[in-house]
N, C-alpha and C positions, 0 to 999 in steps of 0.2 A: 501467375500462371497455374501452379500445383492447386493454390486455394481454389481457382476457379473450376479448376477439373475436379476436384473433391467436391464442391457445390453441386454441381452437375451429376455427379455420381449418386449423391445422397439426395438430391431432389425427388427421384420417382419413389425412393422408401419413404420419406415423411409424406408424400401423398397419398401413398398407400395405406399409411398409418392413420391418416386423417380422414379417409372414406371407408376406415374398418369400424365395425363390421357394416356389409352392404346387404347382407343377407342371414337367412338362419345358420346358428353355429350348431354343429354336432359333436357331442363328447361322446366318444366311442369308449365302452368299457370291455375290455378283453376278457370278459370273465360272465358266467351267470348272472342273473339278476338275484339279489338278497346278500351277496358278499359286502363287506367293507368296501371293498373296490367300487360297488355299485352305489353303495348307499350316499357315500360322500358327494359324487356328480349330481347324486339327485337331490340331495339336500341344498347345494348352492346353484343349481341350474335354474329356478324361478327368480331368485335375487340377480343375477347377470342378467337375464332376460328383460327384467325392470329397468335396471341400470343401463344396458346396452341399446334398448330397444327393437330388439330384434328376436325371435323365438330362438331358445335354448333348449335343444332336446338331448336326451341320453339314448344312446342305440347301443345294444349290447351285441358284440360278436364274440362269442367264447370259441377256444378250439385250441389244441396243443399248447396247453399251458398258458395260454396269454400271447401266443406268437401269431395266431391268426388275425386278430382283432389290431395287434401291433404292426405286423406287416402291412395291413391294408392303409393304415395312416402313413406309415413309414414310406411307400411307396406311391402316396396319393397326392392333393395337391398342396400349394404352399401358400395358401391366401390367408391362413389361420383359422378359416371358418370348419376346420376339421380338427379337433382337440382329443387327446389321447390321456385317458387315465393310466398312467405307467407307475405302478407300484415298484418295489425293488427288483422284484424277479423280473420284470419287463426291461428296467434299464440297466440294471447290474449282474443278474443271474444268469438268466437263459442263454446268453451269449456263451457261455463256457460250458453249459451241459447240453446244448443240442448241435449236432453236427451240422444241422440246416434248419436255422432257426426263422429263415426266411427275410430276414433284416438284418442290420447292422446298427445298434444304439448309438453307437459314438458316431458313425457317420450320418446314418439316416434320420436321426430324430435330435430334436432341439429342447433339452430341459426348460420348462418355463417355470415350474414354482414347486415346491416340494411342501404338500398340504398340510399333512399329519404324520405322526409316527407313533408306534406302540411297541412295546418290549415284548417278547415272548416270556414264558412263565414255566419253568420246570415244576410238572406235577407227579404225583404219585398215586398209586391205589393205596388207601388207607391201611390195608394189609400187609403192606410192605414194609419192614421195620426199619424206616429210613426217614429222618426230618431235616436233615442238611445236606448240601452238595458233599460236605467232608464225609457224611455217613454213605452216601452213594457212592463214592472213591474207594472208601474203605471196602465196601462189600463187594464191588467190582473187582477190585484186586485180590480179595481173599478169595473169590468165587469166579474166575476168567471165564467170560461167556454165559454167566448164568441170569444176568440180567437183560431184560430186554425193553427197547424203547420204541414206541409208534409214532408212524408220522404221517403226514396227508399224501405221502408218495414220493418215490426217488428224485430227489435233488430239489425237493421243497426246502422252505426254510426251516420246519422241525426237522426234517431229517439232516440238514447241514449242521444245525444247533446241536443237535445229537453227534455227530463227526467232530464237531469243535472241541466238544468235552472230551472225547476219547482221544482227540490228539494233544490237549491241554493237559490232561490227566495223565495221560499214558495207561488208558483202561481199554479192556476189552468188553463191550457190549454188542448184544445183536439188534440190529434194525430191523423192525417189521413194518414195511410199508402198507398203506391203503390207498384206496381210490377216493381220496379225497379227506379232509379232516374230520367230517361228522361222523364217519364208521370206525375212525382210529379212536376217537373219543369215547365212543360208546363200547368199544372193546376194551378201553381203559378203565371205563366206570365198571364192565363187567368181570374185571379182573383177569382178562385173557392175557393182556399185555399190563407192564408194572408200571412204566415211565412215560412221558412225553414232555416234549418241549413245544409249545402250540401258543400261538395268537394270545394275549391276555383277555382281550374281550371272548375269546371263545371259550375259555375254561374257567374264568374267575366266579361264573355263577355256580359252578360245581363245588368250587372250592368254598364259597359262601355257605352252601347247603351241605358241606361235610361230606360230600360223596368223592371228593378229592383232596390231597393234603397239597398245600401250596409248599415248594420246596426253596426256589431261588428265581429271581428275576435276572433277565440277560442284559439288562438296560446297565448303566454304570452309577445310577441314582435311583435311589425306590420309588416306586408308584405312589402318587397321593390316595390313589384307593385302595391301596393295600399297603399301608407305611409300615406294618409289621413284619412286611415278607423283605428278607435282606437280598442283595445281589449277589449272583455267583463271584462279581469282582470281590467283595467284602468278604465272601465265603473262603477265600483262599486260590482263587483262580485269578489273578490281576488281569484287567483290560478285557475279560471276556464279555463280550458284546455283540448280540446279533438280533437286530430289530426289524420291525416291518414297517417301512414308509411308503408312503401313498404320494406319488408326484403327478404332476400333468407335462405332458409333451406336444409338440407339434413337429410337422415336417422339416426336417435339417434348414431347408432354403426359404423358410417362411422370414420374412425382413425383421431386423432385431426390434423397430419401434413397435411393431405388432406383437412379438413376443413379451415386450414389457407392458405393453395395454393389455394383454391377457393376465400377465402377472399381476396388476394391481387390480383389475376386475374379480380375480378368484381369491386375493388376499381378502378384499373389503367384505366378500361374501361369506369367507371364514370366520370374518371377526365379528360378523352378526351375530346380537347376543342369543337368539335363538339358535342357530347353527353351531356356535361354540359349545352352548349347553349340550346339544344332542352330541357333537362330538366328544365331550367329555364324558356321558353317559355311555357312549362305545369303550372308554377306556383311551381314548385317543389323545394325543397332545397336540395341538395344532403349532405347526412351524411357519407357514407362511412367509418364506425367504425370498431373496431376489433370485431372479434368473441367473445371475453368474453365480451365486453362491451355490446355489443348488446344483451348477454345472459342476463345479469342483468337488461338492461332495458325492456328485454321482461318479465322478471318475474316481475318487477314493475307496468308495463302496464296490465299484466294479473290480478293482485291484484286489480288495480283501476277499471278494466273493471266488475270482480266479485261484488264489491261492488255496481257498480252502475247498473247492470243488476239485483240485488237482489232488491234494492230500485224501480227500475222501474216495476219490476214484469214481464220484457219482458221475454215470451219463443218461440221456434220454434220446435215445436216436429213433 
């Protein structure tokens, strides 16, 4: 009897998966066009459309640090036809930063796949007499409060990266928040701030041109596009890791067979040679894991960000 009951329970789910997709799929990007969060869906959408036989379109819904678009998907329909581009801020960080984010990533969203990841890179203005993380720590300890680090805003990964360095090395540095990474990088280039920990792809071109000095990566392994740049981990702060990852998610009630279908379709598109080459050009490493593995990773990252936000005192209300 139990087997019969289970079969009856699973039958509608199997039927839903077999009929999926039945119409257009919309990938909601909770940020403005032009960001990495926007480029990844636009790269894979044509391939998914070709494979699935339905249009796959990208729709930008920016606002409130990504919360507007995320809440729209989290509170929306659960057929799998609306997919959220959900980077680390959406699934692991915003919950701890915002008093009212408008959604609970753990309750309202189901992780589908971790598409790609990129480390952050500590960079310095060339006039600052530092070449290593040890140099930064030594200078910060010799002159507490004299060093400043820029970020794309309070609670962003670049801000939390700086807070992680402060707590890990027990140093006092001044956080200078900006309205986005672009103006922060511009002031760093102009020497108005001294340091920044930002997305690898955002700053590596300035390193290559000699306008910024690469100090250390925030991953546990060196980056193939910058093999001479050491990690913070190997520079004296073991376990120092804070990366940006770009996942996809759907409304939490979406049937698991549909989640798995989306996972396989997105993974196949990411592994397309043209897409893979483009991702590599952006400094991204393709992950393309299973939905279950991604869910476990999200839970771990969320707990890490909870502790970091708590220590930093960062809030966005």
